[in-house]
N, CA, C and O atoms as a GROMACS GRO file, in nm:
protein
  504
    1MET      N    1   6.975  13.143  16.036
    1MET     CA    2   6.899  13.229  15.885
    1MET      C    3   6.927  13.356  16.017
    1MET      O    4   6.944  13.319  16.133
    2PRO      N    5   6.928  13.498  15.981
    2PRO     CA    6   6.871  13.597  16.077
    2PRO      C    7   6.734  13.643  16.047
    2PRO      O    8   6.667  13.654  15.944
    3LEU      N    9   6.720  13.665  16.162
    3LEU     CA   10   6.523  13.733  16.117
    3LEU      C   11   6.475  13.776  16.010
    3LEU      O   12   6.401  13.696  15.953
    4ILE      N   13   6.488  13.862  15.967
    4ILE     CA   14   6.457  13.954  15.885
    4ILE      C   15   6.490  13.842  15.744
    4ILE      O   16   6.446  13.873  15.633
    5GLU      N   17   6.539  13.762  15.755
    5GLU     CA   18   6.545  13.661  15.609
    5GLU      C   19   6.449  13.537  15.635
    5GLU      O   20   6.403  13.462  15.549
    6GLU      N   21   6.426  13.529  15.796
    6GLU     CA   22   6.334  13.393  15.794
    6GLU      C   23   6.162  13.472  15.793
    6GLU      O   24   6.062  13.409  15.760
    7ARG      N   25   6.159  13.602  15.830
    7ARG     CA   26   6.043  13.667  15.781
    7ARG      C   27   5.991  13.680  15.614
    7ARG      O   28   5.888  13.684  15.546
    8SER      N   29   6.130  13.684  15.602
    8SER     CA   30   6.038  13.729  15.447
    8SER      C   31   6.029  13.574  15.364
    8SER      O   32   5.974  13.544  15.258
    9PHE      N   33   6.093  13.508  15.442
    9PHE     CA   34   6.085  13.343  15.343
    9PHE      C   35   5.963  13.294  15.393
    9PHE      O   36   5.893  13.222  15.321
   10VAL      N   37   5.907  13.342  15.581
   10VAL     CA   38   5.790  13.261  15.601
   10VAL      C   39   5.669  13.388  15.505
   10VAL      O   40   5.551  13.364  15.478
   11LYS      N   41   5.738  13.507  15.473
   11LYS     CA   42   5.617  13.568  15.442
   11LYS      C   43   5.524  13.504  15.262
   11LYS      O   44   5.408  13.500  15.222
   12GLN      N   45   5.662  13.465  15.206
   12GLN     CA   46   5.675  13.377  15.085
   12GLN      C   47   5.583  13.300  15.047
   12GLN      O   48   5.501  13.308  14.956
   13LEU      N   49   5.611  13.193  15.160
   13LEU     CA   50   5.543  13.076  15.199
   13LEU      C   51   5.401  13.114  15.238
   13LEU      O   52   5.304  13.056  15.190
   14LYS      N   53   5.393  13.195  15.308
   14LYS     CA   54   5.201  13.205  15.300
   14LYS      C   55   5.156  13.356  15.243
   14LYS      O   56   5.125  13.452  15.315
   15ARG      N   57   5.160  13.355  15.084
   15ARG     CA   58   5.118  13.404  14.998
   15ARG      C   59   4.971  13.429  15.089
   15ARG      O   60   4.919  13.343  15.161
   16PRO      N   61   4.913  13.584  15.062
   16PRO     CA   62   4.747  13.637  15.074
   16PRO      C   63   4.708  13.541  14.971
   16PRO      O   64   4.592  13.510  15.000
   17ASP      N   65   4.742  13.477  14.866
   17ASP     CA   66   4.652  13.446  14.750
   17ASP      C   67   4.701  13.297  14.749
   17ASP      O   68   4.744  13.238  14.650
   18MET      N   69   4.691  13.260  14.846
   18MET     CA   70   4.781  13.066  14.844
   18MET      C   71   4.626  12.988  14.742
   18MET      O   72   4.631  12.871  14.705
   19ASN      N   73   4.534  13.055  14.719
   19ASN     CA   74   4.420  12.948  14.706
   19ASN      C   75   4.491  12.971  14.531
   19ASN      O   76   4.542  12.879  14.468
   20GLU      N   77   4.484  13.065  14.498
   20GLU     CA   78   4.559  13.091  14.353
   20GLU      C   79   4.639  13.078  14.278
   20GLU      O   80   4.704  13.183  14.285
   21PRO      N   81   4.695  12.997  14.184
   21PRO     CA   82   4.785  12.985  14.139
   21PRO      C   83   4.873  13.066  14.113
   21PRO      O   84   4.829  13.178  14.084
   22ARG      N   85   5.008  13.051  14.111
   22ARG     CA   86   5.128  13.164  14.080
   22ARG      C   87   5.197  13.138  13.965
   22ARG      O   88   5.269  13.222  13.910
   23TRP      N   89   5.173  12.994  13.914
   23TRP     CA   90   5.251  12.938  13.790
   23TRP      C   91   5.134  12.887  13.690
   23TRP      O   92   5.014  12.886  13.717
   24THR      N   93   5.182  12.854  13.595
   24THR     CA   94   5.075  12.816  13.468
   24THR      C   95   5.116  12.629  13.507
   24THR      O   96   5.207  12.583  13.576
   25LYS      N   97   5.013  12.562  13.434
   25LYS     CA   98   5.048  12.406  13.483
   25LYS      C   99   5.188  12.384  13.417
   25LYS      O  100   5.287  12.328  13.464
   26ASP      N  101   5.170  12.442  13.299
   26ASP     CA  102   5.343  12.390  13.278
   26ASP      C  103   5.467  12.445  13.349
   26ASP      O  104   5.578  12.390  13.354
   27GLU      N  105   5.433  12.555  13.402
   27GLU     CA  106   5.545  12.568  13.465
   27GLU      C  107   5.571  12.513  13.617
   27GLU      O  108   5.672  12.511  13.687
   28LEU      N  109   5.420  12.465  13.638
   28LEU     CA  110   5.410  12.376  13.768
   28LEU      C  111   5.505  12.208  13.739
   28LEU      O  112   5.575  12.157  13.826
   29ILE      N  113   5.484  12.152  13.608
   29ILE     CA  114   5.517  12.021  13.566
   29ILE      C  115   5.709  12.097  13.556
   29ILE      O  116   5.793  12.044  13.629
   30ALA      N  117   5.734  12.164  13.504
   30ALA     CA  118   5.872  12.166  13.509
   30ALA      C  119   5.940  12.189  13.616
   30ALA      O  120   6.044  12.130  13.643
   31TYR      N  121   5.867  12.310  13.714
   31TYR     CA  122   5.973  12.281  13.860
   31TYR      C  123   5.928  12.130  13.946
   31TYR      O  124   6.005  12.086  14.032
   32ILE      N  125   5.828  12.075  13.921
   32ILE     CA  126   5.806  11.957  13.961
   32ILE      C  127   5.932  11.818  13.900
   32ILE      O  128   6.004  11.751  13.972
   33LEU      N  129   5.922  11.812  13.757
   33LEU     CA  130   6.026  11.759  13.705
   33LEU      C  131   6.189  11.777  13.728
   33LEU      O  132   6.276  11.690  13.721
   34LEU      N  133   6.202  11.925  13.761
   34LEU     CA  134   6.334  12.001  13.847
   34LEU      C  135   6.335  11.954  13.932
   34LEU      O  136   6.453  11.932  13.959
   35PHE      N  137   6.246  11.904  14.035
   35PHE     CA  138   6.290  11.887  14.144
   35PHE      C  139   6.308  11.714  14.165
   35PHE      O  140   6.376  11.649  14.244
   36ALA      N  141   6.218  11.676  14.061
   36ALA     CA  142   6.251  11.524  14.077
   36ALA      C  143   6.382  11.486  14.006
   36ALA      O  144   6.410  11.369  14.035
   37ALA      N  145   6.471  11.540  13.926
   37ALA     CA  146   6.595  11.550  13.870
   37ALA      C  147   6.678  11.566  13.940
   37ALA      O  148   6.781  11.501  13.926
   38HIS      N  149   6.664  11.654  14.034
   38HIS     CA  150   6.777  11.695  14.118
   38HIS      C  151   6.787  11.584  14.246
   38HIS      O  152   6.861  11.610  14.340
   39SER      N  153   6.700  11.448  14.243
   39SER     CA  154   6.731  11.354  14.299
   39SER      C  155   6.840  11.346  14.393
   39SER      O  156   6.852  11.334  14.515
   40ASP      N  157   6.920  11.356  14.285
   40ASP     CA  158   7.080  11.286  14.310
   40ASP      C  159   7.183  11.355  14.257
   40ASP      O  160   7.285  11.318  14.200
   41PHE      N  161   7.125  11.503  14.297
   41PHE     CA  162   7.229  11.568  14.326
   41PHE      C  163   7.263  11.666  14.164
   41PHE      O  164   7.348  11.755  14.152
   42ARG      N  165   7.178  11.619  14.069
   42ARG     CA  166   7.267  11.690  13.959
   42ARG      C  167   7.150  11.669  13.824
   42ARG      O  168   7.085  11.566  13.835
   43GLU      N  169   7.135  11.711  13.764
   43GLU     CA  170   7.038  11.709  13.628
   43GLU      C  171   7.160  11.692  13.487
   43GLU      O  172   7.263  11.745  13.447
   44SER      N  173   7.083  11.604  13.458
   44SER     CA  174   7.169  11.549  13.344
   44SER      C  175   7.085  11.578  13.216
   44SER      O  176   6.962  11.586  13.221
   45ASN      N  177   7.172  11.596  13.075
   45ASN     CA  178   7.135  11.619  12.979
   45ASN      C  179   7.039  11.531  12.896
   45ASN      O  180   7.018  11.553  12.776
   46HIS      N  181   6.989  11.442  12.956
   46HIS     CA  182   6.891  11.373  12.914
   46HIS      C  183   6.744  11.401  13.009
   46HIS      O  184   6.628  11.400  12.966
   47GLU      N  185   6.787  11.424  13.139
   47GLU     CA  186   6.705  11.483  13.216
   47GLU      C  187   6.634  11.609  13.141
   47GLU      O  188   6.524  11.622  13.089
   48ARG      N  189   6.748  11.698  13.157
   48ARG     CA  190   6.694  11.873  13.121
   48ARG      C  191   6.607  11.836  12.918
   48ARG      O  192   6.513  11.900  12.871
   49ASN      N  193   6.674  11.732  12.857
   49ASN     CA  194   6.559  11.709  12.718
   49ASN      C  195   6.446  11.694  12.768
   49ASN      O  196   6.362  11.784  12.777
   50VAL      N  197   6.431  11.560  12.814
   50VAL     CA  198   6.322  11.540  12.872
   50VAL      C  199   6.209  11.674  12.924
   50VAL      O  200   6.104  11.722  12.882
   51ILE      N  201   6.284  11.693  13.015
   51ILE     CA  202   6.197  11.840  13.081
   51ILE      C  203   6.126  11.935  12.915
   51ILE      O  204   6.010  11.959  12.884
   52ILE      N  205   6.245  11.965  12.850
   52ILE     CA  206   6.217  12.072  12.753
   52ILE      C  207   6.138  12.000  12.665
   52ILE      O  208   6.045  12.078  12.645
   53SER      N  209   6.113  11.879  12.586
   53SER     CA  210   6.016  11.782  12.559
   53SER      C  211   5.890  11.828  12.624
   53SER      O  212   5.793  11.842  12.550
   54ARG      N  213   5.878  11.853  12.743
   54ARG     CA  214   5.741  11.887  12.796
   54ARG      C  215   5.699  12.003  12.832
   54ARG      O  216   5.584  12.028  12.868
   55VAL      N  217   5.808  12.096  12.823
   55VAL     CA  218   5.756  12.264  12.856
   55VAL      C  219   5.886  12.322  12.749
   55VAL      O  220   6.005  12.294  12.736
   56ASP      N  221   5.761  12.444  12.664
   56ASP     CA  222   5.934  12.470  12.633
   56ASP      C  223   5.985  12.592  12.704
   56ASP      O  224   5.937  12.647  12.802
   57ARG      N  225   6.146  12.641  12.600
   57ARG     CA  226   6.229  12.640  12.650
   57ARG      C  227   6.241  12.727  12.767
   57ARG      O  228   6.288  12.703  12.878
   58HIS      N  229   6.183  12.844  12.713
   58HIS     CA  230   6.194  12.970  12.796
   58HIS      C  231   6.088  12.971  12.970
   58HIS      O  232   6.099  13.047  13.066
   59THR      N  233   5.998  12.860  12.949
   59THR     CA  234   5.944  12.852  13.049
   59THR      C  235   6.000  12.708  13.145
   59THR      O  236   5.955  12.673  13.254
   60PHE      N  237   6.114  12.642  13.064
   60PHE     CA  238   6.220  12.549  13.150
   60PHE      C  239   6.318  12.651  13.227
   60PHE      O  240   6.358  12.639  13.343
   61GLN      N  241   6.349  12.755  13.136
   61GLN     CA  242   6.471  12.839  13.204
   61GLN      C  243   6.438  12.936  13.337
   61GLN      O  244   6.505  12.957  13.438
   62LYS      N  245   6.291  12.993  13.289
   62LYS     CA  246   6.202  13.045  13.392
   62LYS      C  247   6.249  12.991  13.527
   62LYS      O  248   6.329  13.037  13.608
   63ILE      N  249   6.155  12.851  13.526
   63ILE     CA  250   6.154  12.789  13.644
   63ILE      C  251   6.268  12.771  13.682
   63ILE      O  252   6.290  12.798  13.801
   64HIS      N  253   6.398  12.713  13.585
   64HIS     CA  254   6.527  12.654  13.626
   64HIS      C  255   6.572  12.792  13.750
   64HIS      O  256   6.583  12.791  13.873
   65ASP      N  257   6.585  12.872  13.675
   65ASP     CA  258   6.643  12.987  13.754
   65ASP      C  259   6.592  13.032  13.890
   65ASP      O  260   6.656  13.076  13.985
   66GLU      N  261   6.405  13.000  13.873
   66GLU     CA  262   6.379  13.007  14.067
   66GLU      C  263   6.431  12.892  14.148
   66GLU      O  264   6.483  12.907  14.258
   67PHE      N  265   6.414  12.774  14.086
   67PHE     CA  266   6.465  12.639  14.124
   67PHE      C  267   6.618  12.638  14.202
   67PHE      O  268   6.647  12.587  14.310
   68SER      N  269   6.695  12.703  14.121
   68SER     CA  270   6.795  12.720  14.165
   68SER      C  271   6.827  12.807  14.301
   68SER      O  272   6.913  12.772  14.382
   69ASP      N  273   6.765  12.899  14.312
   69ASP     CA  274   6.695  12.990  14.437
   69ASP      C  275   6.672  12.920  14.540
   69ASP      O  276   6.721  12.953  14.648
   70ASP      N  277   6.604  12.822  14.529
   70ASP     CA  278   6.531  12.731  14.636
   70ASP      C  279   6.554  12.617  14.689
   70ASP      O  280   6.576  12.522  14.614
   71ASN      N  281   6.554  12.598  14.843
   71ASN     CA  282   6.615  12.495  14.918
   71ASN      C  283   6.499  12.360  14.882
   71ASN      O  284   6.405  12.375  14.804
   72ASP      N  285   6.531  12.221  14.961
   72ASP     CA  286   6.438  12.179  14.948
   72ASP      C  287   6.312  12.209  15.022
   72ASP      O  288   6.211  12.181  14.957
   73TYR      N  289   6.290  12.257  15.140
   73TYR     CA  290   6.194  12.275  15.211
   73TYR      C  291   6.089  12.346  15.139
   73TYR      O  292   5.969  12.318  15.141
   74GLN      N  293   6.160  12.464  15.061
   74GLN     CA  294   6.064  12.540  14.974
   74GLN      C  295   6.044  12.496  14.881
   74GLN      O  296   5.926  12.490  14.844
   75SER      N  297   6.121  12.458  14.821
   75SER     CA  298   6.062  12.304  14.715
   75SER      C  299   5.930  12.292  14.716
   75SER      O  300   5.848  12.365  14.661
   76ILE      N  301   5.908  12.172  14.798
   76ILE     CA  302   5.796  12.107  14.887
   76ILE      C  303   5.707  12.178  14.870
   76ILE      O  304   5.605  12.145  14.809
   77GLN      N  305   5.734  12.334  14.938
   77GLN     CA  306   5.635  12.377  15.037
   77GLN      C  307   5.535  12.423  14.853
   77GLN      O  308   5.414  12.408  14.837
   78LYS      N  309   5.613  12.465  14.766
   78LYS     CA  310   5.577  12.527  14.648
   78LYS      C  311   5.501  12.457  14.520
   78LYS      O  312   5.435  12.515  14.433
   79ILE      N  313   5.537  12.280  14.536
   79ILE     CA  314   5.500  12.225  14.498
   79ILE      C  315   5.358  12.168  14.565
   79ILE      O  316   5.268  12.120  14.495
   80ILE      N  317   5.352  12.178  14.670
   80ILE     CA  318   5.226  12.104  14.779
   80ILE      C  319   5.089  12.254  14.731
   80ILE      O  320   4.977  12.254  14.681
   81SER      N  321   5.157  12.327  14.766
   81SER     CA  322   5.112  12.487  14.752
   81SER      C  323   4.982  12.542  14.606
   81SER      O  324   4.867  12.586  14.596
   82GLU      N  325   5.121  12.494  14.500
   82GLU     CA  326   5.036  12.500  14.347
   82GLU      C  327   4.970  12.338  14.300
   82GLU      O  328   4.902  12.334  14.198
   83LEU      N  329   4.992  12.219  14.372
   83LEU     CA  330   4.923  12.154  14.366
   83LEU      C  331   4.760  12.168  14.391
   83LEU      O  332   4.672  12.136  14.312
   84LYS      N  333   4.746  12.227  14.524
   84LYS     CA  334   4.608  12.246  14.610
   84LYS      C  335   4.573  12.400  14.528
   84LYS      O  336   4.456  12.436  14.533
   85ALA      N  337   4.648  12.467  14.474
   85ALA     CA  338   4.595  12.614  14.391
   85ALA      C  339   4.511  12.561  14.226
   85ALA      O  340   4.422  12.627  14.170
   86GLN      N  341   4.562  12.446  14.183
   86GLN     CA  342   4.562  12.433  14.027
   86GLN      C  343   4.446  12.310  14.040
   86GLN      O  344   4.388  12.267  13.940
   87LYS      N  345   4.420  12.256  14.183
   87LYS     CA  346   4.322  12.152  14.160
   87LYS      C  347   4.351  12.052  14.104
   87LYS      O  348   4.288  12.018  14.003
   88TYR      N  349   4.454  11.977  14.154
   88TYR     CA  350   4.499  11.854  13.987
   88TYR      C  351   4.410  11.783  14.026
   88TYR      O  352   4.353  11.792  14.135
   89THR      N  353   4.390  11.703  13.940
   89THR     CA  354   4.266  11.568  13.924
   89THR      C  355   4.354  11.433  13.924
   89THR      O  356   4.471  11.428  13.885
   90LYS      N  357   4.279  11.326  13.975
   90LYS     CA  358   4.330  11.204  13.949
   90LYS      C  359   4.455  11.159  13.801
   90LYS      O  360   4.557  11.092  13.788
   91GLU      N  361   4.358  11.250  13.708
   91GLU     CA  362   4.413  11.214  13.580
   91GLU      C  363   4.576  11.283  13.538
   91GLU      O  364   4.669  11.252  13.463
   92ASP      N  365   4.541  11.406  13.646
   92ASP     CA  366   4.628  11.540  13.575
   92ASP      C  367   4.758  11.480  13.678
   92ASP      O  368   4.873  11.493  13.635
   93LEU      N  369   4.730  11.397  13.850
   93LEU     CA  370   4.853  11.360  13.901
   93LEU      C  371   4.891  11.211  13.805
   93LEU      O  372   5.007  11.176  13.829
   94ASP      N  373   4.833  11.134  13.721
   94ASP     CA  374   4.847  11.006  13.631
   94ASP      C  375   4.939  11.060  13.530
   94ASP      O  376   5.009  10.977  13.473
   95ALA      N  377   4.951  11.168  13.502
   95ALA     CA  378   5.005  11.161  13.373
   95ALA      C  379   5.129  11.239  13.422
   95ALA      O  380   5.234  11.217  13.362
   96LEU      N  381   5.131  11.349  13.548
   96LEU     CA  382   5.258  11.390  13.640
   96LEU      C  383   5.342  11.253  13.666
   96LEU      O  384   5.463  11.254  13.644
   97HIS      N  385   5.269  11.119  13.718
   97HIS     CA  386   5.332  11.024  13.765
   97HIS      C  387   5.427  10.957  13.632
   97HIS      O  388   5.542  10.916  13.653
   98SER      N  389   5.366  10.952  13.497
   98SER     CA  390   5.437  10.883  13.344
   98SER      C  391   5.524  11.032  13.350
   98SER      O  392   5.623  10.984  13.296
   99ASP      N  393   5.554  11.142  13.368
   99ASP     CA  394   5.633  11.217  13.309
   99ASP      C  395   5.746  11.185  13.375
   99ASP      O  396   5.860  11.169  13.333
  100ILE      N  397   5.687  11.176  13.513
  100ILE     CA  398   5.846  11.149  13.603
  100ILE      C  399   5.922  11.004  13.579
  100ILE      O  400   6.042  10.979  13.578
  101ARG      N  401   5.811  10.918  13.559
  101ARG     CA  402   5.883  10.760  13.548
  101ARG      C  403   5.962  10.782  13.396
  101ARG      O  404   6.072  10.728  13.384
  102VAL      N  405   5.904  10.866  13.277
  102VAL     CA  406   5.996  10.897  13.132
  102VAL      C  407   6.130  10.917  13.199
  102VAL      O  408   6.223  10.839  13.179
  103LEU      N  409   6.141  11.039  13.294
  103LEU     CA  410   6.248  11.146  13.363
  103LEU      C  411   6.341  11.055  13.369
  103LEU      O  412   6.451  11.049  13.314
  104PHE      N  413   6.260  10.953  13.473
  104PHE     CA  414   6.375  10.860  13.564
  104PHE      C  415   6.434  10.804  13.482
  104PHE      O  416   6.557  10.797  13.479
  105HIS      N  417   6.334  10.740  13.377
  105HIS     CA  418   6.445  10.624  13.284
  105HIS      C  419   6.479  10.689  13.154
  105HIS      O  420   6.449  10.634  13.048
  106SER      N  421   6.565  10.851  13.158
  106SER     CA  422   6.591  10.914  13.066
  106SER      C  423   6.690  10.892  13.034
  106SER      O  424   6.726  10.923  12.920
  107ASP      N  425   6.779  10.825  13.127
  107ASP     CA  426   6.945  10.801  13.137
  107ASP      C  427   6.998  10.653  13.125
  107ASP      O  428   7.111  10.605  13.135
  108GLY      N  429   6.859  10.594  13.097
  108GLY     CA  430   6.927  10.468  13.062
  108GLY      C  431   6.878  10.379  13.228
  108GLY      O  432   6.868  10.256  13.233
  109SER      N  433   6.859  10.450  13.323
  109SER     CA  434   6.908  10.355  13.495
  109SER      C  435   6.754  10.449  13.563
  109SER      O  436   6.697  10.550  13.523
  110PHE      N  437   6.729  10.352  13.684
  110PHE     CA  438   6.615  10.370  13.768
  110PHE      C  439   6.725  10.332  13.852
  110PHE      O  440   6.762  10.214  13.849
  111ASP      N  441   6.798  10.437  13.950
  111ASP     CA  442   6.867  10.387  14.041
  111ASP      C  443   6.741  10.408  14.192
  111ASP      O  444   6.622  10.440  14.196
  112ALA      N  445   6.844  10.373  14.299
  112ALA     CA  446   6.809  10.372  14.421
  112ALA      C  447   6.716  10.495  14.473
  112ALA      O  448   6.608  10.511  14.530
  113VAL      N  449   6.800  10.556  14.432
  113VAL     CA  450   6.794  10.757  14.507
  113VAL      C  451   6.663  10.805  14.406
  113VAL      O  452   6.573  10.883  14.436
  114GLU      N  453   6.681  10.738  14.288
  114GLU     CA  454   6.537  10.795  14.197
  114GLU      C  455   6.396  10.714  14.257
  114GLU      O  456   6.296  10.763  14.309
  115LYS      N  457   6.427  10.588  14.231
  115LYS     CA  458   6.306  10.536  14.290
  115LYS      C  459   6.272  10.543  14.412
  115LYS      O  460   6.165  10.486  14.437
  116GLY      N  461   6.352  10.618  14.543
  116GLY     CA  462   6.280  10.665  14.638
  116GLY      C  463   6.223  10.787  14.664
  116GLY      O  464   6.138  10.819  14.748
  117MET      N  465   6.301  10.874  14.550
  117MET     CA  466   6.224  11.003  14.505
  117MET      C  467   6.060  10.986  14.411
  117MET      O  468   5.987  11.082  14.388
  118TYR      N  469   6.045  10.920  14.392
  118TYR     CA  470   5.981  10.816  14.329
  118TYR      C  471   5.850  10.813  14.389
  118TYR      O  472   5.746  10.872  14.358
  119THR      N  473   5.877  10.730  14.483
  119THR     CA  474   5.826  10.712  14.594
  119THR      C  475   5.741  10.821  14.692
  119THR      O  476   5.624  10.834  14.730
  120PHE      N  477   5.846  10.878  14.708
  120PHE     CA  478   5.842  11.040  14.812
  120PHE      C  479   5.730  11.144  14.754
  120PHE      O  480   5.641  11.206  14.811
  121LEU      N  481   5.783  11.137  14.577
  121LEU     CA  482   5.654  11.216  14.482
  121LEU      C  483   5.481  11.191  14.521
  121LEU      O  484   5.385  11.259  14.557
  122LYS      N  485   5.517  11.036  14.484
  122LYS     CA  486   5.369  10.946  14.510
  122LYS      C  487   5.302  11.006  14.641
  122LYS      O  488   5.180  11.022  14.635
  123ARG      N  489   5.352  11.031  14.728
  123ARG     CA  490   5.296  11.017  14.881
  123ARG      C  491   5.256  11.130  14.842
  123ARG      O  492   5.142  11.143  14.799
  124LEU      N  493   5.372  11.266  14.851
  124LEU     CA  494   5.326  11.388  14.851
  124LEU      C  495   5.228  11.431  14.765
  124LEU      O  496   5.167  11.529  14.807
  125PHE      N  497   5.196  11.391  14.664
  125PHE     CA  498   5.062  11.384  14.568
  125PHE      C  499   4.946  11.367  14.619
  125PHE      O  500   4.845  11.433  14.594
  126GLU      N  501   4.959  11.273  14.697
  126GLU     CA  502   4.804  11.224  14.767
  126GLU      C  503   4.721  11.279  14.834
  126GLU      O  504   4.620  11.218  14.870
   0.00000   0.00000   0.00000
């Protein structure tokens, strides 16, 4: 990555208002669910429908566009930053875990890759 692009990337991650949420709760939920859905490098119609049932279609599309431009590192940093900024409680995290489980089971299977991602996200949320 050229130095100019790298600086802008670092600047994006180190916003001056990092303690302030940049997304609504629904936008964060959509982003996390998209991240989880892509654990197997694809997003099934079942998974997309689960996400849209959780957030409105406009929010889904907005966040999907942003997610598509991010790499895994950027996604993880955004998730961590937003969880802190939005001061997620244990109850919020429990609901999020439940949403992720529903997402992973939506296509009728919960494979090893999805199990690995679920474990990773649980640790990330701690």
